N, C-alpha and C positions, 0 to 999 in steps of 0.2 A: 508645595505652596503654590497658590494660583494668584497671578497678578493681572489686573485689567489695565490696559494702556490705551490712552488716546493720544495718537502721534500725528504731528503735522506732516502731511505728504504733499510735496510739490515736485512735479517731474522736471522742472527746469527753471532758470532765472526769470524768464518772461511768462511762465505759465501761472495760472491761478492755483492756489493750494487750498487744502481743507484738512480738518482733523478726522482721522480714521480710527475706529475702535478695533483693538486686538486683545486677545487673552493668551497669556503664556502659562502653560501648565507645567507641573513638576519642577518648579523653581527651587533650587537649593539655597538655604540661607547663606552658604559659603560662597555662592557665586558673587562676582562683582556685577555692577549694574550693566557694564558693557558685555559681560559674558551672558547675562540674561537676554540682551538684545541680540547676541549671536544665536541663541537658541531660537528666538523668534524668527530671525532671518533664515535659519536652516529649514524651519517649517514652511516659510513662505516660498523658499526656492523649491522645496519638494512638491509644493502645490502649483508650481509654475507661475508664481506671482513675483513681482518686483521686490527685492529686499529693501529694507529701510536703510538709507544712506546716512551714515554719521562718521565724524572724524575721530581718529584715534592714532596715536603714534607710539609713545613709550609704554603706555599702560602701567606706569609706575608712579604716577602722581607728580611728574616733573614738568612736562612740556605744556600742559593745559590745552592741547589741541582737541581734546574730547569734549570741551565745554558746550553744553546746551542747557536749556532751562527744564528743570523738573518741578512741576506745579508752580511755575513762575519764579523759581529761585535758581540763580546761576549755579551750576554744578550739583544742585540738590540740597537737601536739608541740613547736611552736616557742615558747619563753618570750617573753612580751611581745608576742605577735602575736595579733590577733583572727582569727576563722575567715575573715572576708572578705578578709583580707590573707595568708592561708595559701594557698600556690600548689601546684599538683599536682606541680611538679618536686621537691617535698619527698618524694614517694612513688615507689615502683617499680612496674613493670608487674606485674599480678596480685596487688598488695597487697590484703589483706582488712582492712577498717575497720569498726568498730562505732560507730554514731551514736546517742546517747541524749540526752534532755533533762536539764536540771538536776533533781535530786531533792532537794527540801526542802519542809518543810511550808509555809514562807512563800511558795513559788512553785509553786502547784498546776498540773499540766499542763492545758492547754486543748485542744490537739490535736497529735499527733505530737511534733515537737521544740520546740513553742511553749509557753511557761509564762506564767502570770499574774504580771506584774511590779509590780502595783499596791501591793505592800508598800513599794516604794521611795517611791511618792507619799505613803503614810501617814507614813513617816519624815520626809519633807520638811514635811508639814503639821503634824507634831507638834513641829517646831523642831529636829529632829536634824541638820539641815543648814543652815548659815548662809552667806550671801554677804556679804563685807565689802569695802568700798571702802577700800583702804589709801592712796589718794592718790598724788601724784607725788613726785619728788625734792625735798628741802628746799632752799630758797634759801640761798646762802652767808651766813655770819654773820661779818662783819668783826670784831665785838667778841670772838667766840670765838677768831678767829685771833690777835688781839692777846694774849689771855690765854694761849694755848698756846705762845707763843714769840716775842713781840715782832714780830708780823707774819709769822712763819714757819709758822703753823698749817696753811696750804694745803700747804706743802712737807711737813710732818710727815704730813698725811693721805695725800699721794701715796706717801710712803715706806711707810706702813702698808699702803696698797693694794697696792704692788709686792711687799711681803713676803707678803701673803696670797695673791696670784696665784702667786708662786713656790712657795709651800707646796702650793697646789692643783694646779698644772700642772707644776711642776718647770722647771728651766732658767732662763735669763735672761729677765726681763720688763722691757720699756722702757715706763715710764708717763710721759706728758707730753712725750715727745720725738717728733720727726718720724720716721716709719716709711718704709722703702723701699716701693715699689709692691707690692701684694699681688695674687696670682693664685689662682684657685680650683683646687685639686688634689683629685682623688678620693681619699677615704680608705677605710676598711673598709666593705664593704657598699655601695660606690658613693656614700656620703655625701660632700658637698663640704666640705672643711676649708680654712680660710684659711691661706695660707703666704706668707712673705716672698719677695720677688723673688730673693733670693740662695739660695733653696732650703732655708733653715733654718726650723725650726718657730718660730711666734711666741713 
C-alpha cells in the first residue's frame, strides 16, 4: 500500500515551519501508524535527511504521548484510539494524510510533531491533579443488617444489587446463586465477554 503524507516540519521552537510532502511505499495494513512513520524515517535517514520527530512512549494506547493531528483530528479518525493503536488498515491505498502537531499556546512546538507538554507538570505541581486512596470494600456490619430487617439486611442488599444490575445491563441477573460454567466468547471487536454455558448472556 502507498500512503502520501504532508507533514509539518519545524527544526526548532523559534524556527518557521512548513508542510513537506512524503510518500511511503510498501505499507502493510497490519502496521500501526507510528510503525509507518518509522518506515518513513528509516528511508529519510538512509538518504541522509533529518527524520520526522514525533513523541511516543508506551505504544500500547495508554500514555497518550504520541498525540498529534491526522487530517485535523486529534490522534486520527478512530474515536477513543491513540495514534499508536491506529492501524494502517484504516486507510486505503494512495490516501493523502496531513500530520500536524497540537497547536496551543500552552504546548509550544519543540520540533516537527513534538510539543512541550510541561504545562501538564505545572498543573500537577499547582495541585490541579489529586490522587486519592479510596480504600477497599467495607467489612460487613451485622448491626446494620439487624436494623434493616431483622437479619435480612444482606438479602435486601443483594436484591438492590440485582435491581441495579438489571437496570444497567438488562435481562435477568442472578446474584448470590450458583452459576453454570462460563466460557469466553468473542464479542464486538474481538473483545472477550463472559457467557453462561447455556449460551445465554449473563
